[in-house]
C-alpha positions in Angstrom: 139.8 137.2 201.2 138.2 135.5 204.2 135.0 134.4 202.2 137.0 133.2 199.2 139.3 131.2 201.4 136.5 129.6 203.3 134.7 128.7 200.1 137.8 127.2 198.5 138.5 125.3 201.7 135.0 123.7 201.5 133.4 125.4 204.6 129.7 124.7 204.9 128.5 128.1 205.8 125.0 129.0 206.4 123.5 131.1 203.6 120.0 131.3 205.0 120.4 134.9 205.4 120.4 135.1 201.5 117.7 132.5 200.6 115.7 132.3 203.7 114.8 129.3 205.8 112.4 126.6 204.9 110.5 124.2 207.1 112.5 122.2 209.6 114.5 119.5 207.9 113.9 120.8 204.4 116.6 122.2 202.2 116.7 125.9 201.9 114.6 127.3 199.0 115.4 130.0 196.6 113.0 132.9 196.3 110.8 132.9 193.2 111.8 135.6 190.8 109.3 138.4 190.4 107.7 138.8 187.0 107.3 142.3 185.7 103.8 143.5 185.5 102.0 142.7 182.2 100.6 145.6 180.2 97.0 145.2 179.2 96.6 144.2 175.5 93.9 145.8 173.4 91.2 143.3 172.3 91.8 141.8 168.8 89.1 141.8 166.2 87.6 138.4 165.6 87.4 137.2 162.0 84.0 135.8 161.1 84.4 132.0 160.8 82.5 130.1 158.1 79.7 128.0 159.5 81.0 124.5 160.2 79.1 121.5 159.2 77.3 120.0 162.1 78.8 116.8 163.2 76.5 113.9 163.1 75.0 113.2 166.4 74.8 109.8 167.9 72.0 108.5 170.0 72.5 108.7 173.7 74.8 106.1 174.9 75.8 105.1 171.3 79.3 104.8 170.0 81.1 107.9 168.9 81.4 108.3 165.0 84.6 106.9 163.7 87.1 109.6 162.5 89.4 109.1 159.6 92.9 110.0 160.6 95.4 111.1 157.9 98.0 108.5 157.1 101.5 109.7 158.0 104.4 108.4 156.0 106.5 106.0 158.1 109.2 107.7 160.1 112.6 106.2 160.6 116.2 106.5 159.7 117.1 106.9 156.1 118.1 103.7 154.3 121.7 102.9 153.9 123.4 104.7 151.0 121.5 107.9 151.6 118.7 107.1 149.2 115.2 108.2 150.1 112.3 105.8 149.8 109.8 106.5 146.9 107.2 109.0 147.9 104.3 106.9 146.5 103.8 103.2 147.1 106.3 100.4 146.8 109.5 100.7 144.7 108.9 100.5 140.9 105.4 102.1 141.1 105.2 105.4 139.2 103.6 108.4 140.9 100.3 109.5 139.5 100.5 112.0 136.6 99.3 115.5 136.9 95.9 116.2 135.6 97.0 119.3 133.7 99.8 117.6 131.8 97.4 114.7 130.8 95.0 117.2 129.4 97.7 118.8 127.2 98.9 115.6 125.7 95.4 114.4 125.1 94.7 117.5 122.9 98.1 117.6 121.3 97.8 114.2 119.5 94.6 114.8 117.6 95.9 118.2 116.3 99.0 116.5 115.0 97.0 113.8 113.2 94.7 116.5 111.7 97.6 118.5 110.4 99.2 115.3 108.9 95.9 114.3 107.2 95.4 117.8 105.8 99.0 117.8 104.5 98.4 114.5 102.7 95.1 115.6 101.2 96.8 118.8 99.9 99.6 116.9 98.3 97.1 114.5 96.7 95.1 117.4 95.3 98.2 119.0 93.9 99.3 115.7 92.3 95.9 115.1 90.7 95.9 118.6 89.2 99.6 118.8 88.2 99.7 115.5 86.3 97.1 116.5 83.6 98.7 119.9 83.3 102.1 118.3 82.7 100.5 115.8 80.2 98.7 118.6 78.3 102.0 120.2 77.4 102.9 117.1 75.4 99.6 116.6 73.5 99.5 117.4 69.8 96.9 120.0 68.6 95.4 119.7 65.1 93.6 122.3 62.9 90.3 120.7 62.1 87.9 123.5 61.1 87.3 123.7 57.3 87.2 126.9 55.3 84.0 128.0 53.5 80.4 127.7 54.5 79.6 125.7 57.6 76.5 125.1 59.7 75.6 127.8 62.2 76.3 127.4 65.9 74.0 124.8 67.5 73.0 124.1 71.1 75.0 121.6 73.0 78.5 120.3 72.0 79.3 117.9 69.3 82.7 116.0 69.2 84.1 114.2 66.2 86.1 111.2 67.2 88.4 109.6 64.6 90.2 106.3 65.4 93.0 105.8 62.9 95.0 102.6 62.3 98.3 104.4 62.1 101.1 102.3 63.5 103.1 105.4 64.5 104.4 105.0 68.0 104.2 101.2 68.0 107.3 99.1 68.3 107.9 96.1 66.1 107.0 93.9 69.1 103.8 95.8 69.7 102.8 95.6 66.0 103.3 91.9 66.1 101.3 91.7 69.4 98.4 93.7 68.1 98.5 92.0 64.6 98.5 95.4 62.9 99.9 94.2 59.6 101.2 96.9 57.1 103.3 99.4 59.2 102.8 102.2 56.6 98.9 102.0 56.7 97.1 105.1 58.1 93.4 105.1 57.6 90.3 106.3 59.5 89.1 103.1 60.9 86.5 104.6 63.3 84.3 107.6 62.8 82.1 108.6 65.8 80.1 111.7 66.7 79.4 112.4 70.3 76.7 114.9 71.1 76.1 116.2 74.6 73.5 118.8 75.6 70.4 119.4 77.7 68.9 116.0 77.0 70.2 112.5 76.4 73.8 112.2 75.2 74.2 110.4 71.8 77.1 108.4 70.4 76.6 107.9 66.7 78.8 105.8 64.4 79.4 106.3 60.7 80.4 103.1 58.7 83.8 103.6 57.1 82.5 102.2 53.8 79.7 104.8 53.4 79.9 106.2 49.9 79.8 110.0 49.6 80.1 111.5 46.1 81.7 108.3 44.9 84.3 108.0 47.7 84.2 106.1 51.0 83.8 108.4 53.9 87.1 107.4 55.5 88.9 108.4 52.3 88.2 112.0 53.1 90.6 111.8 56.1 94.3 112.6 55.7 96.8 112.0 58.5 97.2 115.3 60.3 94.6 117.0 58.3 90.9 116.1 59.1 89.4 119.3 57.6 88.1 117.5 54.5 86.4 114.8 56.5 84.9 117.4 58.8 83.5 119.3 55.8 82.0 116.2 54.2 80.3 115.2 57.4 78.9 118.7 58.0 77.5 118.9 54.5 75.9 115.4 54.6 74.4 115.7 58.1 73.9 119.4 58.8 75.6 118.8 62.2 78.3 121.3 63.2 81.5 119.8 64.6 82.6 121.8 67.7 85.6 119.7 68.9 87.9 117.1 67.4 89.6 114.1 69.0 91.9 111.7 67.2 92.9 108.3 68.7 95.8 106.2 67.4 95.7 102.4 67.1 97.7 101.8 70.2 95.7 104.4 72.2 92.8 101.9 72.9 95.1 99.2 74.2 97.2 101.7 76.3 94.2 103.3 78.0 92.4 100.0 78.6 95.5 98.7 80.3 96.0 101.9 82.3 92.5 101.6 83.8 92.9 98.0 84.6 90.9 96.4 81.8 87.2 96.8 80.7 84.2 94.6 80.4 83.1 93.5 76.9 79.9 91.5 76.1 80.2 89.7 72.7 77.0 88.1 71.4 78.9 85.2 69.8 82.2 83.5 69.8 84.8 85.3 67.6 88.0 84.0 66.1 89.9 86.3 63.8 93.6 85.7 63.2 93.9 88.9 61.1 92.8 91.0 64.2 94.6 88.7 66.7 91.3 87.8 68.4 90.2 84.5 69.8 87.1 84.7 72.1 86.1 81.1 73.0 82.9 82.1 74.7 80.1 84.7 74.3 78.7 86.9 77.0 80.2 89.5 79.3 83.9 89.0 80.3 87.0 91.0 81.2 89.4 92.2 78.5 92.8 93.7 78.7 94.2 96.2 76.2 95.2 93.6 73.6 91.8 91.8 73.5 89.8 95.1 73.6 91.7 96.5 70.6 91.2 93.3 68.6 87.6 93.2 69.6 87.1 96.7 68.3 88.9 96.0 65.0 87.5 92.6 63.9 85.0 92.3 61.1 84.7 88.5 61.4 81.0 88.5 62.3 77.7 88.3 60.4 77.3 92.0 59.4 81.0 92.8 59.1 81.6 96.5 59.4 78.1 97.2 60.8 78.8 94.9 63.7 82.2 96.4 64.1 81.0 100.0 64.6 78.8 98.7 67.4 81.7 97.0 69.1 83.7 100.2 68.8 81.1 102.1 70.6 80.9 99.4 73.2 84.7 99.7 73.9 84.7 103.5 73.9 81.8 103.7 76.3 83.5 101.1 78.6 86.7 103.1 78.6 84.9 106.3 79.4 83.1 104.7 82.3 86.3 103.2 83.7 88.3 106.4 83.3 85.7 108.3 85.4 85.6 105.7 88.2 86.8 107.1 91.5 89.6 104.5 91.7 91.2 105.8 88.5 91.6 109.2 90.2 92.3 108.1 93.8 95.0 105.5 92.7 98.1 107.6 92.0 99.7 104.9 89.9 96.7 104.4 87.7 96.2 108.2 87.4 99.8 108.5 86.2 99.6 105.6 83.7 96.3 106.9 82.3 97.7 110.4 81.7 100.9 109.0 80.2 99.0 107.0 77.6 97.4 110.2 76.2 100.3 112.1 74.5 101.5 109.1 72.4 98.2 108.1 70.9 95.8 111.1 71.3 95.5 114.4 69.5 92.9 117.2 70.0 91.7 120.0 67.8 93.1 123.5 68.1 91.2 125.6 70.5 90.3 122.6 72.7 91.2 123.2 76.3 91.6 120.9 79.3 88.1 121.8 80.4 86.7 120.7 77.0 88.6 117.4 77.3 87.1 116.9 80.8 83.6 117.5 79.5 84.3 115.0 76.6 85.5 112.3 79.0 82.5 113.0 81.3 80.1 112.6 78.4 81.7 109.3 77.4 81.3 108.0 80.9 77.6 108.9 80.9 76.8 107.1 77.6 76.5 103.8 79.3 74.1 105.3 81.9 71.0 106.4 80.0 72.7 107.6 76.8 71.9 106.5 73.2 74.3 104.5 71.0 73.4 104.4 67.4 74.7 103.6 63.9 73.8 105.8 60.9 70.7 104.4 59.3 71.5 102.4 56.2 69.4 100.7 53.5 69.1 97.0 52.9 71.8 96.1 55.5 74.5 97.7 53.4 77.1 99.9 55.0 77.5 101.8 51.7 74.1 103.6 51.5 72.4 105.9 53.9 68.7 105.6 54.7 67.5 109.3 54.5 64.0 108.6 55.8 65.4 107.5 59.1 68.7 109.4 59.1 67.4 113.0 58.5 65.1 113.0 61.6 67.9 111.6 63.7 70.3 114.3 62.5 67.7 117.1 63.1 67.2 115.9 66.7 71.0 116.3 67.3 71.1 119.7 65.5 68.3 121.1 67.6 69.4 119.3 70.8 66.1 117.3 71.0 67.7 114.0 71.6 64.8 112.7 73.8 62.7 112.7 70.5 65.0 110.1 68.8 63.0 106.9 68.3 64.2 103.3 68.4 63.5 103.0 64.7 66.0 105.9 64.0 68.6 104.7 66.5 69.6 101.1 66.1 72.8 99.2 67.0 73.7 98.2 63.4 71.9 100.9 61.4 69.5 98.4 60.0 65.8 98.9 60.5 64.6 96.5 63.2 68.1 95.6 64.4 
């Protein structure tokens, strides 16, 4: 009680007995607390350190190399509103993109484009194949092989192509446009044989006025029944007919327009109101379907029908070349129009398949590139009489597939020797 009372009363008692005395005039010091003795620690294993690159030395007395210090972001109080400053550069600047994400996006885009291109190519191929298949279901098939004795099978393939002047399928406006005349007419206006084999392809015309056993050759053809015509040709030439193609009057115009026109090369000016033709200049020029059809039908030239068969071959060869052009296949609109023109004006022989039609079209396209175009040899410039001396060797070359042996004397444009 005495100590507590003294302390509370503020007595200044001497506590040197507890802390000890210091030097004279100095305040009393407290004793330093004693630290407990440290236990000896076992030595730690030293990890091997990688060799450090030697710092560049400087010459004696030279300046010390400059060290690059890391840049620290500025420190300071946060901006008002609690928003943090952007971690990279001034406001509005985007941070650098990660290298990994850039690599993924760079590879992802080309793959997308590749898949898109492959899908488009696949659709295009399906379209190119599907359109002819659909068209083929609507094409008429005609029995053309005659009964009785026929020539034996021969090397190569021979197609009989008959162009009839039937007005079937033409509207009144189209008949007026094409100057077709009698709507009930149905005659074989064009008779062509196309032979393709191991040598040159040959396109051979037969004049429609050729007299066979007292009848014109085109009189052997009946609409929808070409068997009698096939039989007459096989007996007169010895050539076996393997395939049959029939083309209506409007087929020429429709196909020519579908392929965007063809080139014709008249040797003279031609004006023929009956055929609806008015060519004001000679030489090569573009022709649409209407002009091409009139050009193939007209007889208003010096040799009449003999000149006409040459123009028919010219038009047929030009069509074949245009049909096989890459643009006719690549252009989907033209491909559709070309196929749609076939069912209304084309018919094929029974047993003819799509592959046979493709070979026929290919052979037509090759006629203008190294093939032969001929008219049946005739005598004295008359379309009525065959010249056997020149015709028989020509027929034999086709029968035996030796078309490279055909001479210029045997194969002429108008069938006349020296023409």
